[in-house]
C-alpha positions as CSV (number, residue, x, y, z in Angstrom):
1,M,-12.0,-15.4,24.1
2,P,-11.4,-18.2,22.2
3,I,-12.6,-18.1,18.7
4,I,-15.3,-21.0,18.1
5,A,-16.9,-22.7,15.4
6,C,-20.1,-21.2,14.2
7,P,-23.6,-24.2,13.3
8,N,-24.5,-23.9,9.3
9,S,-27.6,-22.1,11.0
10,L,-26.6,-18.6,12.9
11,K,-24.2,-18.0,9.1
12,E,-27.0,-16.0,7.8
13,C,-26.1,-13.4,10.5
14,L,-23.0,-12.5,12.0
15,P,-21.9,-15.9,13.0
16,C,-20.7,-16.7,17.0
17,L,-17.4,-14.8,17.4
18,D,-16.8,-14.3,14.0
19,D,-15.3,-11.1,13.4
20,P,-17.2,-8.6,10.5
21,I,-14.0,-7.5,8.8
22,R,-11.2,-10.7,9.7
23,N,-12.5,-14.2,8.7
24,I,-10.5,-15.7,11.8
25,S,-12.9,-18.0,13.3
26,A,-12.7,-21.6,13.0
27,E,-16.4,-22.8,10.9
28,D,-15.8,-22.8,7.3
29,A,-14.8,-20.5,4.9
30,D,-17.5,-18.3,4.9
31,V,-17.9,-14.4,3.5
32,D,-17.5,-11.4,5.9
33,R,-20.3,-9.3,6.5
34,H,-20.2,-5.3,7.9
35,I,-23.2,-3.9,9.6
36,G,-25.0,-0.8,9.3
37,I,-27.0,0.6,11.6
38,Y,-28.5,4.2,10.7
39,N,-31.0,6.4,13.1
40,F,-32.3,9.2,10.7
41,L,-34.2,12.0,12.7
42,L,-36.3,14.0,10.3
43,T,-35.7,17.7,11.2
44,D,-36.0,19.5,7.6
45,V,-39.7,18.7,6.6
46,P,-41.0,21.8,4.7
47,I,-43.8,23.9,7.2
48,N,-47.2,23.0,6.7
49,N,-46.3,19.2,5.1
50,K,-47.8,16.7,6.7
51,F,-45.8,13.4,7.9
52,T,-47.2,10.1,9.8
53,Q,-43.8,9.4,11.6
54,S,-40.7,11.5,12.2
55,A,-37.5,8.9,12.5
56,C,-36.5,5.4,11.3
57,K,-34.1,3.1,11.9
58,Q,-32.3,0.3,9.5
59,L,-29.5,-2.2,9.4
60,C,-27.6,-3.0,6.7
61,Y,-25.1,-5.8,5.6
62,S,-22.7,-5.5,2.7
63,E,-20.1,-7.9,1.8
64,V,-17.8,-5.0,0.4
65,S,-17.5,-2.8,3.3
66,Q,-18.3,-0.8,6.6
67,D,-18.9,2.3,4.6
68,E,-21.3,0.3,2.2
69,A,-23.0,-0.7,5.0
70,D,-23.5,2.5,6.8
71,D,-24.4,4.0,3.7
72,C,-27.5,1.6,2.6
73,A,-28.8,1.8,6.3
74,R,-28.9,5.4,6.0
75,R,-30.2,5.7,2.6
76,Q,-33.4,3.4,3.9
77,A,-34.1,4.6,7.1
78,Q,-34.4,7.9,4.9
79,E,-36.2,6.5,2.5
80,C,-38.8,4.9,5.6
81,V,-39.2,8.7,6.8
82,Y,-39.7,10.3,3.2
83,D,-41.8,7.8,2.1
84,D,-44.8,9.0,4.8
85,V,-44.1,12.2,4.2
86,D,-46.9,14.3,2.3
87,D,-47.2,18.2,0.8
88,P,-49.8,20.7,1.6
89,G,-52.0,18.7,-0.8
90,G,-51.7,16.0,0.4
91,F,-49.5,14.4,-2.4
92,P,-46.0,11.9,-1.6
93,V,-43.5,14.7,-1.1
94,A,-40.5,14.8,-3.6
95,T,-37.7,13.1,-3.2
96,F,-33.9,13.5,-4.8
97,F,-31.0,11.1,-5.1
98,N,-27.2,12.2,-5.0
99,S,-25.2,12.2,-8.3
100,A,-21.6,10.7,-7.9
101,Q,-20.0,13.1,-5.9
102,S,-15.8,13.5,-5.5
103,Y,-13.5,14.3,-3.8
104,T,-9.7,14.8,-3.8
105,V,-6.8,15.2,-1.3
106,H,-2.9,14.6,-1.8
107,C,-0.1,13.1,-0.7
108,P,2.8,15.0,0.4
109,D,4.5,14.2,-2.5
110,G,1.1,15.8,-4.4
111,T,-0.1,12.1,-5.1
112,A,-3.9,12.5,-5.2
113,F,-6.3,10.3,-3.7
114,T,-9.6,10.3,-4.7
115,W,-12.8,9.6,-3.0
116,T,-16.3,9.0,-4.6
117,I,-19.6,8.6,-3.1
118,P,-22.1,6.4,-6.4
119,A,-25.2,8.1,-7.4
120,G,-27.9,7.0,-5.7
121,S,-26.2,6.3,-2.3
122,F,-27.9,9.5,-0.2
123,I,-31.6,10.8,-0.8
124,G,-32.7,14.3,0.1
125,L,-36.0,16.5,-0.4
126,S,-33.6,18.7,-2.9
127,Q,-31.0,17.8,-5.7
128,F,-28.8,20.5,-4.5
129,G,-29.4,19.3,-0.5
130,V,-28.2,15.6,-1.2
131,N,-25.2,16.3,-3.4
132,Q,-24.1,18.2,-0.7
133,T,-24.4,16.1,1.1
134,A,-22.5,13.3,-0.6
135,L,-19.6,15.8,-1.2
136,S,-19.7,16.5,2.4
137,V,-19.5,12.2,3.5
138,A,-16.5,12.1,0.3
139,K,-14.6,14.8,1.6
140,I,-14.2,13.5,5.2
141,R,-14.2,9.7,3.6
142,A,-11.1,11.5,1.6
143,Q,-9.4,12.5,4.7
144,Q,-9.8,8.9,6.7
145,N,-9.2,6.8,4.3
146,R,-5.9,8.6,2.2
147,I,-3.1,6.0,1.9
148,C,0.2,7.6,0.1
149,I,3.2,5.8,-0.5
150,V,5.9,7.5,1.3
151,S,9.0,5.7,-0.5
152,N,10.7,8.1,-3.4
153,T,14.5,7.1,-4.1
154,L,15.3,3.6,-3.3
155,N,18.9,3.0,-2.7
156,G,20.4,1.2,-5.5
157,G,22.7,-2.3,-5.5
158,C,25.0,-4.4,-7.0
159,V,25.0,-7.3,-9.3
160,G,26.3,-10.3,-7.4
161,S,25.5,-8.8,-3.6
162,D,22.4,-9.0,-1.4
163,F,20.3,-6.4,-2.1
164,T,17.5,-5.1,0.3
165,V,15.0,-1.8,0.2
166,T,11.7,-1.5,1.9
167,I,8.8,0.8,0.5
168,E,7.1,2.9,2.9
169,A,3.2,3.6,3.3
170,V,0.5,5.1,5.7
171,G,-2.9,6.0,6.0
172,G,-5.9,3.5,5.0
173,N,-7.4,0.9,6.7
174,S,-4.9,-1.8,8.4
175,L,-5.1,-5.3,7.7
176,F,-4.0,-6.2,10.8
177,F,-3.7,-9.5,10.8
178,P,-1.8,-12.3,8.7
179,Y,-2.7,-12.7,5.2
180,I,-3.2,-15.2,2.7
181,P,-5.3,-14.4,-0.6
182,T,-8.1,-17.1,-1.4
183,P,-11.0,-17.0,-4.2
184,Q,-13.9,-15.7,-1.2
185,T,-11.2,-13.0,-0.3
186,P,-9.1,-11.8,-3.4
187,F,-7.2,-9.5,-0.6
188,G,-7.8,-12.4,1.8
189,F,-7.1,-12.6,5.9
190,G,-5.1,-15.6,6.8
191,I,-1.5,-16.6,6.8
192,C,1.2,-14.5,4.9
193,G,3.9,-16.9,3.7
194,Q,4.6,-18.2,6.5
195,N,6.1,-15.3,8.6
196,F,2.6,-15.5,10.6
197,Q,3.1,-11.5,11.4
198,P,0.2,-9.1,11.3
199,I,0.5,-6.9,8.3
200,N,-0.9,-3.4,7.4
201,Y,-1.1,-3.5,3.5
202,V,-0.7,-5.7,0.6
203,W,2.0,-4.9,-1.9
204,S,2.1,-5.6,-5.7
205,V,3.8,-4.5,-8.8
206,V,1.5,-3.7,-11.4
207,G,3.6,-2.2,-14.5
208,G,7.2,-1.6,-15.2
209,S,9.4,-4.6,-13.8
210,L,11.8,-5.1,-11.1
211,P,15.1,-5.7,-11.4
212,P,16.3,-9.6,-12.1
213,G,16.4,-11.1,-9.3
214,L,14.5,-9.2,-6.9
215,E,11.1,-9.9,-5.3
216,L,8.5,-7.9,-3.8
217,D,7.1,-9.4,-0.4
218,E,3.1,-8.7,-0.7
219,C,2.9,-8.3,2.8
220,T,6.1,-6.4,3.7
221,G,6.5,-4.2,1.0
222,Q,10.2,-5.3,0.9
223,I,12.4,-6.0,-2.0
224,T,14.7,-8.4,-1.4
225,G,17.3,-11.1,-4.1
226,T,20.6,-10.6,-5.6
227,P,20.6,-8.9,-9.0
228,T,21.6,-10.6,-12.1
229,A,22.0,-7.7,-14.4
230,N,22.9,-3.7,-14.3
231,G,20.4,-1.0,-15.3
232,V,17.9,1.1,-14.4
233,Y,14.6,-0.6,-13.7
234,T,11.5,1.3,-13.2
235,F,8.1,0.0,-11.9
236,T,4.7,1.0,-10.4
237,V,4.3,-0.8,-7.2
238,R,0.5,-0.3,-5.5
239,V,-0.3,-0.4,-2.0
240,T,-3.9,-2.3,-1.4
241,D,-5.2,-1.3,2.3
242,A,-8.1,-3.5,4.2
243,I,-11.5,-2.1,1.9
244,G,-9.4,-1.9,-1.2
245,S,-8.5,1.4,-1.4
246,F,-5.0,1.6,-3.2
247,Q,-2.2,4.3,-4.5
248,Q,0.2,3.9,-6.7
249,K,3.8,5.4,-7.8
250,S,6.3,5.2,-10.2
251,L,9.9,3.8,-8.1
252,S,12.9,3.5,-9.6
253,I,16.2,0.9,-8.6
254,C,19.6,1.1,-10.0
255,I,22.0,-1.7,-10.4
256,I,25.1,-1.3,-11.3
257,R,27.9,-3.9,-11.5
258,I,32.0,-3.9,-10.9
259,T,33.4,-5.1,-14.0
260,T,36.8,-5.2,-12.6
261,A,37.8,-8.9,-12.3
262,S,38.8,-10.7,-9.5
263,P,41.3,-11.7,-8.4
264,L,43.7,-8.7,-9.4
265,P,46.9,-8.6,-11.1
266,D,49.6,-10.3,-8.1
267,A,52.2,-7.3,-6.7
268,T,55.4,-7.2,-6.0
269,E,57.0,-6.3,-2.4
270,G,59.1,-3.1,-3.0
271,Q,57.5,-2.5,-6.3
272,N,54.9,-0.1,-6.8
273,Y,51.4,-1.0,-7.8
274,V,48.7,0.5,-9.6
275,Q,44.6,-0.7,-10.3
276,N,42.0,1.0,-11.4
277,F,38.5,-0.4,-10.3
278,A,35.6,0.3,-12.7
279,E,31.9,-0.9,-12.8
280,S,29.5,-0.3,-15.2
281,G,25.7,1.3,-14.8
282,G,26.8,4.1,-13.1
283,D,28.1,7.7,-13.5
284,Q,32.0,7.5,-13.3
285,E,31.9,11.3,-12.3
286,T,30.3,10.3,-9.2
287,E,31.6,7.2,-8.0
288,T,32.9,6.8,-4.8
289,W,35.0,3.6,-3.8
290,S,36.1,1.8,0.2
291,V,37.1,-1.0,1.5
292,V,33.9,-2.4,3.1
293,S,35.7,-6.0,4.9
294,G,39.1,-7.6,4.8
295,S,42.2,-5.4,4.6
296,L,44.7,-4.0,1.8
297,P,48.4,-4.9,1.6
298,A,50.8,-2.3,4.1
299,G,51.6,0.5,1.8
300,M,48.6,0.6,-0.2
301,T,45.7,2.8,-0.5
302,L,42.3,2.7,-2.1
303,T,41.1,6.5,-3.9
304,P,37.1,7.6,-3.6
305,A,38.1,7.2,-7.4
306,G,38.6,3.7,-7.2
307,V,42.4,3.5,-7.6
308,L,44.6,1.1,-5.8
309,S,47.9,1.8,-5.7
310,G,51.1,2.1,-3.8
311,T,54.4,0.0,-2.8
312,P,53.8,-3.4,-1.1
313,E,55.5,-3.8,2.4
314,E,55.0,-7.4,3.4
315,T,54.2,-10.4,1.1
316,G,50.8,-12.9,1.4
317,D,47.4,-13.0,0.4
318,F,45.2,-10.7,1.3
319,S,41.2,-11.0,0.9
320,F,39.2,-7.9,0.8
321,R,35.8,-6.3,-0.2
322,I,35.2,-3.4,-1.7
323,R,32.1,-0.8,-2.3
324,V,31.2,1.8,-5.0
325,S,28.6,4.1,-4.6
326,V,27.1,6.2,-7.6
327,E,25.1,9.4,-7.3
328,T,23.3,9.0,-10.6
329,C,22.8,6.3,-12.8
330,T,23.8,6.1,-16.6
């Protein structure tokens, strides 16, 4: 079904084919609306109380979230019925609004995710009952909307070498469509960079800093670039979903630098040669060195401890690329 432009006269309701969550229609920028509909049937009226109607159906719009629209419709439907309930003496029955109720669930790593039902969201015939209703809804929504950052330890990198790592998250409510922030939609629903690809979350660094030379892609959670300085960099990353729920986590990236200069001192065919490689930023006792491309001269080897040694058996210029990995940084 094609997306068509909407006449301005329809914008007070859900215009044309405009999606209630994603602003993807072709009309001028509008405000996305969520629609909540609730049909309330009174079943808990006390014996001998009088009421003129036992059910009411209400509709609400929200520019914030589907949950807010649903809660609004439910509250209005309940008020519609409760306003017509009288006690045995003919006076309006007392009603109560909930106090704020929160419920916390946890991610696999123990990180907490809390959902709160604001005070006044629900109405009932007793304070205890309406608070229990709000708490029950908070529990359900905490379980349904929980969002977790599942990445724990990120790979490190080396100064001057290309770096790529992706932070992963699960849960929450996916955005699905490409993203771009606008004044009307701070979380945005448009084009994410120039990739034109669907996304699940919006990512940001809210504390600390990435290693110099690296950037976080807000659409994919991928950190890329070429590090320019060694060290251990700790930062707090936030992931936000389509309804504004978010989770934060502190992560670290270790960047080391190979300090041995290139090119290496010349070797002589038939004579013993020794060269120790060194790096800065890692724990020397946990280093593992290896050749990842090119080849060493015949008769020479590189040990895991970073010692290039042997007796060259041939002449020529030899180019090779080495890698060092460390288990801990300093």
